[in-house]
C-alpha positions in Angstrom: 0.0 0.0 0.0 1.4 3.4 -1.0 1.1 6.2 1.6 -1.0 9.2 0.6 1.1 12.3 1.3 -1.8 14.6 0.6 -2.6 16.4 3.9 -6.1 17.3 5.1 -7.6 20.8 4.8 -7.1 21.6 8.5 -3.4 20.7 8.3 -3.1 22.7 5.2 -4.7 25.7 7.0 -2.2 25.2 9.9 0.6 25.2 7.3 -0.5 28.6 6.0 -0.8 29.8 9.6 2.8 28.6 10.2 4.0 30.6 7.2 2.3 33.7 8.5 4.1 33.4 11.9 7.5 32.7 10.3 7.0 35.7 8.0 6.1 37.9 11.0 9.2 36.8 12.9 11.5 36.9 9.9 13.7 39.8 11.2 15.5 37.5 13.7 15.0 34.1 12.0 17.8 33.4 9.6 17.5 29.6 9.8 13.8 29.0 10.6 12.3 30.1 7.3 9.5 29.0 5.0 12.2 27.3 2.9 13.2 25.2 5.8 9.6 24.0 6.3 9.5 22.9 2.7 13.0 21.3 3.1 11.9 19.2 6.0 8.7 18.2 4.1 10.9 17.1 1.2 13.1 15.1 3.6 10.0 13.4 5.1 8.6 12.4 1.7 12.1 11.1 0.6 12.3 8.8 3.6 8.7 7.6 3.1 9.3 6.9 -0.5 12.8 5.3 -0.3 11.9 3.1 2.7 8.5 2.2 1.2 6.8 3.1 4.5 3.1 2.4 4.8 0.4 3.0 7.4 1.6 6.2 9.0 -0.3 9.3 10.1 0.8 11.8 7.5 -1.3 14.6 9.0 0.3 14.3 12.4 3.8 14.0 10.8 3.3 17.2 8.9 1.7 18.9 11.9 4.8 18.0 14.0 7.0 19.7 11.5 4.8 22.9 11.5 4.7 23.0 15.3 8.5 22.6 15.6 9.0 25.5 13.2 6.5 27.7 15.0 8.4 26.9 18.3 11.8 27.8 16.8 10.4 31.0 15.2 8.7 32.3 18.3 10.8 31.1 21.2 11.7 33.6 23.9 14.2 31.3 25.6 17.9 32.2 25.5 19.3 28.8 26.4 19.3 25.4 24.6 17.0 23.5 26.9 14.7 20.9 25.5 12.5 21.0 28.6 11.8 24.7 27.9 11.0 23.7 24.3 8.5 21.0 25.5 6.7 23.7 27.6 6.5 26.0 24.6 5.3 23.2 22.3 2.4 22.4 24.7 1.4 26.0 24.6 1.5 26.1 20.8 -0.5 22.9 20.5 -3.2 24.2 22.9 -3.4 27.4 20.8 -3.7 25.4 17.6 -6.3 23.1 19.1 -8.5 26.1 20.0 -8.0 28.0 16.7 -8.4 25.0 14.3 -10.7 22.8 16.4 -8.2 19.9 16.6 -9.2 16.9 18.5 -7.3 15.8 21.6 -6.1 12.5 20.1 -4.4 14.4 17.3 -2.9 16.9 19.6 -1.5 14.2 22.0 -0.1 12.2 19.1 1.7 15.2 17.6 3.1 16.0 21.0 4.4 12.5 21.4 6.0 12.6 17.9 7.8 15.8 18.7 9.0 14.9 22.2 10.3 11.5 21.0 12.2 13.2 18.1 14.3 15.4 20.4 17.9 14.5 20.8 18.7 11.8 23.4 15.0 10.7 23.5 14.0 7.2 22.5 11.9 7.1 19.3 9.1 4.5 19.5 6.6 5.8 17.0 7.5 5.4 13.3 6.5 9.1 12.7 9.0 10.2 15.4 11.8 8.3 13.7 10.9 9.8 10.3 10.8 13.5 11.5 13.9 13.0 13.6 15.9 11.8 10.6 14.2 14.4 8.4 15.5 17.2 10.7 19.1 15.8 10.9 19.1 15.4 7.1 18.9 19.2 6.9 22.6 19.3 8.0 23.8 16.6 5.7 25.1 17.4 2.2 26.7 20.5 0.8 24.5 23.1 2.4 24.7 21.6 5.9 27.5 23.9 7.2 25.7 27.0 5.9 22.5 26.0 7.7 24.4 25.4 10.9 25.9 28.8 10.6 22.5 30.4 10.0 21.1 28.5 13.0 23.9 29.9 15.2 23.4 33.4 13.9 19.7 33.1 14.6 20.4 32.1 18.2 22.7 35.0 18.7 20.0 37.4 17.4 17.6 35.9 19.9 20.1 36.6 22.7 21.0 33.0 23.4 23.7 32.7 26.0 26.0 30.8 23.7 29.6 31.4 22.9 31.3 29.8 19.9 33.0 27.3 22.1 29.7 26.3 23.7 28.1 26.0 20.3 30.8 23.5 19.2 30.3 21.6 22.4 26.6 21.5 22.0 26.7 20.3 18.4 29.3 17.7 19.1 27.3 16.4 22.1 24.1 16.2 20.1 25.7 14.4 17.1 27.7 12.1 19.3 24.5 10.8 21.0 22.3 10.9 17.9 21.1 7.7 16.3 19.6 7.7 12.9 16.9 5.0 12.8 15.4 4.8 9.3 17.0 2.6 6.6 17.4 5.5 4.2 18.9 7.7 6.9 21.4 5.0 7.9 22.4 4.4 4.3 22.6 7.9 2.8 22.5 10.4 5.7 24.7 8.8 8.4 28.0 9.0 6.4 27.5 12.8 6.0 26.7 13.3 9.6 29.7 11.2 10.7 31.9 13.4 8.4 30.3 16.6 9.9 30.9 15.3 13.4 34.7 14.7 12.7 35.0 18.1 11.1 33.3 19.9 14.1 35.6 18.1 16.5 38.7 19.2 14.6 37.4 22.8 14.4 36.7 22.7 18.1 40.2 21.6 18.9 41.7 24.3 16.6 39.5 27.0 18.2 40.6 25.9 21.7 44.3 25.9 20.8 43.9 29.4 19.3 42.1 30.7 22.4 44.8 29.2 24.7 47.6 30.8 22.6 46.0 34.2 23.0 45.6 33.7 26.8 49.3 32.8 27.1 50.3 36.2 25.8 48.2 38.0 28.4 49.3 38.9 32.0 49.5 36.0 34.3 46.5 37.1 36.4 44.2 34.2 37.1 40.6 34.2 35.8 39.5 33.3 39.3 41.0 36.4 40.8 39.3 38.7 38.2 36.0 36.9 38.6 36.2 37.2 42.4 37.0 40.9 42.2 34.1 41.6 39.9 31.8 39.5 42.1 32.9 41.4 45.3 32.4 44.7 43.6 28.9 43.8 42.4 27.9 42.7 45.9 28.9 46.0 47.6 25.9 47.5 49.3 25.3 51.2 48.9 27.5 51.2 45.8 28.0 54.9 44.9 27.2 54.8 41.2 27.2 58.6 41.0 30.8 58.6 42.4 31.9 56.0 39.9 30.3 57.9 37.0 32.1 61.1 38.2 35.4 59.2 38.3 35.0 57.9 34.8 33.9 61.3 33.5 36.9 63.1 35.0 39.3 60.4 33.7 37.8 60.7 30.3 38.1 64.5 30.3 41.8 64.2 31.5 42.6 61.8 28.7 40.9 64.0 26.1 42.8 67.1 27.4 46.2 65.2 27.3 45.5 63.9 23.8 44.5 67.4 22.6 47.8 68.8 24.1 49.9 66.1 22.3 48.1 66.8 19.0 48.7 70.5 19.5 52.4 70.0 20.1 52.6 67.8 17.0 51.0 70.6 14.9 53.4 73.2 16.3 56.4 71.0 15.5 55.2 70.4 12.0 54.5 74.1 11.4 57.8 75.4 12.9 60.0 72.8 11.2 58.2 73.3 7.8 58.8 77.1 8.0 62.5 76.6 9.0 63.0 73.9 6.3 61.5 76.2 3.6 63.9 79.1 4.6 66.9 76.7 4.7 66.2 75.2 1.3 65.6 78.7 -0.2 68.9 79.9 1.2 70.8 76.8 0.0 69.4 77.0 -3.5 70.2 80.7 -3.7 73.9 80.2 -2.8 76.6 79.3 -5.3 77.9 75.7 -5.5 81.4 76.7 -4.3 80.0 77.5 -0.8 79.2 73.8 0.1 81.2 73.9 3.3 79.3 76.9 4.5 76.0 75.1 3.8 76.9 72.2 6.2 75.1 73.8 9.2 72.0 74.4 7.1 72.1 70.8 5.7 72.4 69.4 9.2 69.5 71.5 10.5 67.4 70.6 7.4 67.9 66.9 7.9 66.9 67.1 11.6 63.9 69.2 10.6 62.7 66.4 8.3 63.2 63.8 11.0 61.3 66.0 13.5 58.4 66.5 11.0 58.3 62.8 10.2 57.9 61.8 13.9 55.4 64.6 14.5 53.2 63.3 11.6 53.5 59.7 12.8 52.3 60.7 16.3 49.0 62.1 14.9 48.5 59.3 12.3 45.4 57.2 13.3 46.0 53.5 14.1 44.6 51.0 11.6 41.9 48.9 13.2 39.9 45.8 12.2 36.6 47.6 12.7 34.5 44.6 13.9 34.2 42.0 16.6 32.7 38.6 17.0 29.6 37.6 18.9 31.8 35.5 21.2 33.7 38.7 22.1 30.4 40.1 23.3 29.2 36.9 25.0 32.5 36.6 26.9 32.4 40.4 27.6 35.7 41.0 25.8 34.6 43.3 23.0 35.2 47.1 23.6 32.3 48.9 22.0 33.3 52.4 23.2 36.0 52.9 20.6 34.9 53.5 17.0 37.8 51.6 15.6 36.3 48.4 16.9 33.0 48.6 15.1 33.2 50.9 12.1 33.0 47.9 9.7 30.0 46.4 11.3 26.3 46.3 10.3 24.1 48.6 12.4 21.9 45.7 13.6 24.9 43.8 14.9 26.3 46.9 16.6 22.9 47.7 18.1 22.5 44.2 19.5 26.0 44.3 21.0 25.5 47.8 22.6 22.2 46.7 24.1 24.1 43.8 25.7 26.5 46.3 27.1 23.8 48.6 28.5 21.9 45.9 30.3 25.0 44.7 32.2 26.4 47.4 34.5 29.6 45.4 35.3 30.2 44.8 31.6 29.7 48.6 31.0 32.2 49.5 33.7 34.7 46.9 32.5 34.5 48.3 28.9 35.1 51.8 30.2 38.1 50.7 32.2 39.4 48.9 29.1 38.8 52.0 27.0 40.8 54.1 29.4 43.6 51.6 29.4 44.0 51.6 25.6 43.7 55.4 25.5 46.6 55.5 27.9 48.6 53.2 25.7 47.9 55.4 22.6 48.9 58.5 24.6 52.1 56.9 25.7 53.0 56.1 22.0 52.1 59.7 21.0 54.2 61.2 23.8 57.2 59.1 22.9 57.0 60.1 19.2 56.6 63.8 20.1 59.7 63.6 22.4 61.7 62.2 19.5 60.5 65.0 17.3 61.4 67.6 19.9 64.8 66.1 20.6 65.5 65.9 16.9 64.8 69.6 16.5 66.9 70.4 19.6 69.8 68.2 18.5 69.7 69.7 15.0 69.6 73.2 16.3 72.6 72.6 18.6 74.5 70.7 15.9 73.9 73.5 13.3 75.1 76.3 15.6 78.1 74.3 16.7 79.1 73.4 13.1 78.6 77.1 12.1 81.1 78.3 14.7 83.6 75.4 14.0 83.6 76.3 10.2 84.1 80.0 10.8 86.9 79.4 13.4 88.7 77.1 11.0 
């Protein structure tokens, strides 16, 4: 007997309703799209056809797909917890039962199919096995990695508390415990999933090694010490936020004033040296070639003027920055959003999300300001060093030119 894959009118109406919800929530759903609904349906039909499956409840199978997509599109959770998903699915099924007059038997069967299809759960119903394998098929093949990326980006947009490292750990854990049960899945899907599993393990190892290498270059202050300090600060009762804000404001003003003074000195050095250099070059060009010895003081001063100008220009040259950050930087509270050089290449939506994360976490905000002051100080130190070289070059050139002038005339 061939299974009829034509769904009832009620299920078809629920399908249209699912599309409406997905379209309404499309701004944050990069993975849960109408195309995904069709993709899972295609996978379901492929498994049924290839395994020659008969006597299944196609309506409940398709309904399970729609409910899962509604749950993914509308979830307010920010952690990967299948217990929370189960609660959300119960609410969705109750809503559909009332809206489309579904009978209790259908609702209970759809719920069972969905719960059994979750990772680490035992699949007893044939429909549960089919939709479970249909979902995992979405990550097999050439487009699997791209879909995983979109799923991760969707979770970030929905404020999931999930770093890149945790994402790798979650995927590897799910794939490690996942068991494909249909014959078609075991034959055609399992090899691709095994390949994906090995690839993710390698990437996770590379990511961990890269992170460790970065940490080794930092100061040898333990993470426990920093965490304890932040925890102690956050627990201080009667914490004077106004005093803290005044401190940050004064520090910022001082840094701005010092930076302005350094830039002013650089401009003065460039102007003075440029004028002197112009006069020297004009005087040298105007003299005859047989007076080369007399030009030595001017040549010495001209060379040191050029050196002084060069270092003054370098001191006010902006640093080249990457202009973006990763979502893991924000999740781990490492990204500094207060300096334009860290976000000028980012899309507005990504920057808005990151800044809102900063604003809702007072400790993260203060940590970012501390980090910003630190790097401002580093930049000021470099500028001051370059300006000192510029000033010393001018002074040495002036002394050397005067000394050489007297030596030449005395000889």
